[in-house]
C-alpha positions in Angstrom: 207.0 290.0 181.3 207.5 293.3 183.1 211.2 292.7 183.5 211.7 291.9 179.8 209.8 295.1 178.8 211.8 297.2 181.2 215.1 295.8 179.8 213.8 296.4 176.3 213.3 300.1 177.2 216.8 300.2 178.5 218.1 298.7 175.3 216.2 301.4 173.4 218.0 304.1 175.4 221.3 302.3 174.7 220.4 302.3 171.0 219.8 306.1 171.0 223.2 306.4 172.7 224.8 304.4 169.9 223.2 306.7 167.3 224.6 309.8 169.0 228.0 308.4 170.2 230.0 309.2 167.0 229.1 312.9 167.4 229.4 313.1 171.2 232.6 311.0 171.6 234.1 312.4 168.4 234.6 309.6 165.9 232.1 310.8 163.3 235.1 311.2 160.9 235.5 307.4 160.8 232.9 306.5 158.1 232.5 302.8 158.8 232.2 303.3 162.5 229.7 306.1 162.2 227.5 304.3 159.6 227.6 301.1 161.7 226.7 303.1 164.9 223.8 304.9 163.2 222.3 301.8 161.5 222.7 299.5 164.6 221.6 302.2 166.9 218.3 302.6 165.0 217.8 298.9 165.0 218.6 298.5 168.7 216.4 301.5 169.6 213.5 300.3 167.4 213.5 296.7 168.5 214.1 297.8 172.2 211.1 300.0 172.1 209.1 297.3 170.4 210.0 294.9 173.2 209.0 297.6 175.7 205.6 298.0 174.1 205.2 294.3 173.3 202.1 292.4 174.4 202.9 288.8 173.4 205.6 286.9 175.4 206.7 285.1 172.3 207.2 288.4 170.4 209.1 290.0 173.3 211.3 286.9 173.6 212.1 286.8 169.9 212.9 290.5 169.7 215.1 290.2 172.8 217.1 287.5 171.0 217.3 289.6 167.9 218.7 292.5 169.9 221.1 290.2 171.6 222.5 289.2 168.2 222.6 292.8 167.2 224.6 293.5 170.4 227.0 290.7 169.4 227.5 292.4 166.0 228.1 295.8 167.7 230.7 294.1 170.0 232.5 292.5 167.0 232.1 295.2 164.4 235.2 297.2 165.1 237.3 294.1 164.5 235.3 292.8 161.5 234.9 296.2 159.8 238.5 297.2 160.6 238.1 300.4 162.6 239.5 298.9 165.8 242.8 300.7 165.3 241.2 304.2 164.9 241.3 306.8 167.6 238.3 308.5 168.9 236.8 305.8 171.1 234.7 304.0 168.5 236.1 300.6 169.5 235.6 301.0 173.3 232.1 302.5 172.8 231.1 299.5 170.6 232.6 296.9 172.9 230.8 298.4 175.9 227.5 298.9 174.1 227.7 295.4 172.7 228.3 293.8 176.1 225.5 295.9 177.7 223.0 295.0 175.0 223.9 291.3 175.1 223.4 291.2 178.9 220.2 293.2 178.9 218.6 291.2 176.1 219.6 287.7 177.2 218.3 288.6 180.6 215.2 290.0 179.0 214.6 286.9 176.9 215.0 284.7 179.9 212.7 286.9 182.0 210.0 286.9 179.2 210.1 283.1 179.2 209.8 282.8 183.0 207.1 285.6 183.3 204.9 284.5 180.4 
């Protein structure tokens, strides 16, 4: 379960990045993108840290799958919420963050199952 926990910590870091990205990259003037980034960043960071601190393999696996679904939302949000045409890097940031989170958490859920 060590692999899953490490990947959870990495997702936590990516979640913190998602919170800060609108202000660092410069798309904080795009309300929908900023709100989405902050809310999803908090969820990703929180669940990622929970995975990193988790003791039960079932909990770690479940939280990893939840984070993978949140990563899918981050990936699709620019197109669903309609900020894909805005400048400032919101779309590229969310696509990259979404893909990274999906990879980390699917890998983490798989590792939690194998290492349990």
